[in-house]
N, C-alpha and C positions, 0 to 999 in steps of 0.2 A: 592250601597247596597239596596236590595229589601226592600220595605216598605209595611206595611199592616195596614189597619184601619178597625176594626170591629165595627158594630153598638153597641151603648151603651145599657145598660140594661133598661134604662128608655125610650127607643125608642118607645115602644108600647103606653105608656102613652102620650108622646108628640104627636105622630101621631093621636091618637084617639081624643085628645082635639083639635088639629088643625082642624080635620075634622068636629067636632061639631061646632066649631066657624065658619068655612067656610060655612057649610050648614044651619046655622041659629038656630041650636039647642041651642047654647049659643050666643044670639045676643049681639052687642056692648052695654056696660053699665050694662049687667047682671052680677051677681055674680057666680063665679065658685063654684062647690061643695067643701066642706071642705077637708082637708088632710085625715081625718078619712074616709070620704065617698069614696075618691079615692083609698086609700090603700085597703079598703074592696072590692071595685068593681073590681080592677085589680089584686088583690091577690099579691101585691108586698110590699116591706118594706117601712117604712116612708122615709128613706134616698132616695130611688128611686123616690118616689112621689115628695119630695122636690126638687131633682135635675131636674126633668121634669118641674116643675113649674118655677124654676130658668131660664131654657133655654127658655121657653115661654116668660118670662118677658124680658130677654135679647134680644130676637128676635122681640119684640114689639107686641106680640099677646095679652098680658095681662098687667095690672098694679097691684101692690101690695100696700095696704094701711094698715099701722100698726094699729092693733086693730079692723079693719073693714073687712078685707078679701081681696080676689083677684077678680078683675073685668076685664071683656073682653073689649079690645080695638078694635078688629077686625083683619082681615087678613092684615098684613103689605104689602105695595106695593112692597117691595123688594122680598117677597116670590113668587110673580107672575112673576118677572123679571128673575129669575134664570133658565137658560136652563138646562135640566137634560138628559144626554145621556141614563141613565137607563130607564127613562120614555119613551123616544123615542123607545127604544128596545121593549117595551111592546105594543106600540100603532102604530108603523110605518106600513104603507102599505107594505106588502111583495113584491108586484109587482113593487114598485118604486125603480129603480136603484139597484136591487138585484136579485140574482138567488139562488135557493135552491141547496145545494150540498149534503145533506143527510137527509132522513126522515125515521124513523123506531124505533123499540124497541131496547133498549140497557140496559146493567146493569149500574145503576146509579153510577157515580164516588162517592167516599166516601164523599166528601164535599157536593155534591148535595144531596145524600141520607140524610145526617145529616140536611141540610137546609129544606128538604121536610118532615122531621120526618119519614123517611122510614128506614127499617132494611138494614144493609149492604148486598149487593148482590141482592137487589130487582130491578126489571126492571122498566124503565120509557120510555115514548115516547120522542124522541128527534127530533127537527127540527133545521137544521143548514143551514144558508144562508150567502152568501158573498155579502156585500154591495159595489157597485162600484160608485164612484163619479168623475166626470171630466175624465172619462176613466181610472181611476186607482183604484185598490182595496183600500177600505177605512177602513172597519172593518169586522170582522167575528162574527156573532151573532148565538149563540147556545141556544135554548130554551128546557127546560126539564119539563115534566108534569107528575104528578102521574097518573097511569093508570085509576083510577076512575074519575079523572077530564077529561082525554082524551076521555073516553067512550061517545059515542053519538055525537061526534064532527067530523070535517073534519081535525083535526090536523094530522092525519096519512096520509093525501093525499099528493102526490108529486106535487100538484099544489099550487101556491101562494094564500094566503088569503088576498084579497084586503082590507078587513076591519081591518086587523091587528089581532094579536092573542088575545089581551085583549078583544076587543069587540066580537070576535068570541066565546071565552069561556064564557063571560058573557051572551051572547044571547042563546047559546046552552045549557049551564049547569045551567042557572038561578042563577048565583052567582055574587057577586060584588067585584071587586078589591078595597080594602080600603086603604091600605098603603103599602109601600115597604121600604126595606133597601138596601144600597149599600155597597159593600166591594171591595177594589181595591188593586191589587198587581202588582208591576213592576217585570218582569222576562224575561228570554230569551224565544224566541218563540219555539214551538215544530216544528218538521220537516213539518208536515201538515200545520201548521199556516204560516210558512215561505214560503211555496210553494204557498198557496192560496193568501197571502198578498204581494207576490212578494218581500219578504225581502231577499236581497242577502248578506248582511253583518252579520256575527255572533255577531258583537258588537251592532247591532240595537236591543234595547229592545222593548217589548210590554207592554202595560198596560192591565191587565185582570180585567175587572169590573164585579163582580157578583151581580146580582139584584135578590132579593127574594120578591115576591109579596104575600100579605096576604089578607084574607077577614077581616071583622070587628072583628071577634072572635079571630084572630091571627092564623087561619089555613093557612098554606102555600099552594098557588095555583100553583105557577110556579117559576122556577129558570131560569133566562136568563144570559148568560155569553157573554160579549162583549170583543173582543180582538182587540186592536187598536195599530198600529205600531207607533213607535217614542214617543216623549215626549208630553204628554197632561196634562191638569190641574188636580190637585188632587181633589178627591171627597170624601165627607163623609157626611151622613145625613140620617135621616129617616123622611118621610113626607107623607101627605095624597095624594092619587091618586084621583083627582076630575075631 
């Protein structure tokens, strides 16, 4: 049975606080802003703020002291150890073990339009590449960009971007990728996916991982979709891109 995990509502608060702890804005030992300050800053409910703080506490980013407040512990070692396929999709060198199979303007799929805060039927720039490892198709990566983000870049070129799309966009558009969310669904492959990934059995599922990257204000900059054949580990999280 297909499964789907959507990023929680508190994701933006968690990611922003993780980023501030990581970059030293909130150094170890410092006190976090109060719940009142956070709910005003992020424009969310108290329940959302409390849930975000609970997650940070559980993951080892902060400590809570009754009657005193919440204090920063620092970036937990486990956070740096977790490999993230979504992050790799944003940063991977396009010329490494991959080939572009399509580049051009397309009408954004409904889910992509929603993730990018676009109207239904709006166009986006799409880059699709096939990753090959050990001589076999490994994953299909499709990146979607709002046209205002793609403007003035080489994203529309049919040549690989050696620096990766994230660094290319940050350099050309003077923006910064701040955090991202991941959403994963297990499903049958489309005909094109089956052909490109050399899937011969109709019973072989794929995992479709959708990554949405944002700047610090929460503006979506890019949607990347990874389609991987076979069984892979489940993923769910929101975290800073540093």
